C-alpha positions in Angstrom: 23.6 -23.8 29.3 21.4 -20.8 28.8 17.6 -20.9 28.3 17.7 -20.6 24.5 19.9 -23.7 24.3 17.7 -25.6 26.8 14.6 -24.6 24.8 16.4 -25.7 21.6 17.1 -29.1 23.1 13.6 -29.6 24.4 12.2 -28.5 21.0 14.6 -30.9 19.2 13.4 -33.8 21.4 9.8 -33.0 20.7 10.6 -32.7 17.0 12.3 -36.1 16.9 9.4 -37.7 18.9 6.9 -36.5 16.4 8.8 -37.7 13.3 7.5 -41.2 13.8 3.8 -42.0 13.8 3.0 -44.1 16.9 0.8 -47.1 16.7 -2.5 -47.2 18.5 -1.0 -49.1 21.5 2.0 -46.6 21.9 0.0 -43.5 21.4 -1.0 -42.9 25.0 2.6 -42.9 26.2 3.7 -40.7 23.3 0.9 -38.2 24.0 2.0 -38.0 27.7 5.6 -37.4 26.7 4.5 -34.7 24.2 2.5 -33.0 27.0 5.5 -33.1 29.3 7.8 -31.6 26.7 5.2 -28.9 25.8 4.9 -28.0 29.5 8.7 -27.7 29.7 8.8 -25.5 26.7 6.0 -23.2 28.1 8.0 -22.7 31.3 11.2 -21.9 29.3 9.4 -19.5 27.0 7.8 -17.6 29.9 11.3 -17.1 31.4 12.9 -15.7 28.3 14.5 -12.3 28.3 16.4 -10.3 25.7 18.8 -9.1 24.4 20.1 -12.0 22.4 23.4 -12.8 20.8 23.8 -13.9 17.2 24.1 -17.5 18.2 20.9 -17.3 20.3 19.1 -15.7 17.3 20.3 -18.5 15.0 19.0 -21.1 17.6 15.7 -19.1 17.8 15.3 -19.4 14.0 15.9 -23.2 14.2 13.3 -23.4 17.0 10.7 -21.5 14.9 11.4 -23.8 11.9 11.0 -26.9 14.1 7.9 -25.5 15.7 6.1 -25.2 12.4 6.6 -28.9 11.8 5.7 -29.7 15.4 2.4 -28.0 15.0 1.6 -29.9 11.8 2.5 -33.2 13.4 0.5 -32.5 16.5 -2.6 -31.6 14.4 -2.1 -34.8 12.5 -1.9 -36.8 15.7 -5.1 -35.1 17.0 -6.9 -36.0 13.8 -5.9 -39.7 14.2 -7.2 -39.7 17.8 -10.5 -38.1 16.7 -10.9 -40.6 14.0 -10.2 -43.5 16.4 -12.7 -42.1 18.8 -15.4 -41.8 16.1 -14.6 -45.3 15.0 -15.0 -46.6 18.5 -18.3 -44.8 18.9 -19.5 -46.1 15.6 -18.5 -49.6 16.5 -20.2 -49.3 19.9 -23.5 -48.3 18.3 -23.2 -51.1 15.7 -22.6 -53.6 18.5 -25.7 -52.3 20.3 -27.8 -52.6 17.2 -26.5 -56.1 16.6 -27.4 -57.3 20.1 -30.8 -55.6 20.2 -32.0 -54.8 16.6 -35.5 -53.7 17.7 -34.4 -51.2 20.3 -35.0 -48.0 18.4 -38.0 -48.9 16.3 -40.7 -46.2 16.7 -43.3 -47.5 14.3 -46.8 -48.7 15.2 -47.0 -51.4 12.5 -50.0 -53.7 13.1 -51.4 -51.6 15.9 -54.6 -49.6 15.8 -54.6 -46.2 17.5 -58.0 -44.6 18.2 -57.5 -40.9 18.3 -61.2 -40.2 19.3 -62.3 -40.3 22.9 
């Protein structure tokens, strides 16, 4: 199997993996698998050399088409991760405010401050 066919197989596997949206619990494993496949693709792309036959050109066009969808899906996955991180941060601050509601009060209500010396 030549490099174009191997690249097509790795890209197809990545494409299939990204067709389903993973749940929050599965996401870490899916992201690790995506990173592995992207690393494999990078190695294969760095070793590519021309000239190409008609079959290899056809596979290349399929790879480009799948790559567009892969980029969109990866961006969508990144958005989900960012939203989850923002929600966790928001939840953390809400929990802190609930446990100690007077922590960040900076008013001097009921206190006399003499500015003269």
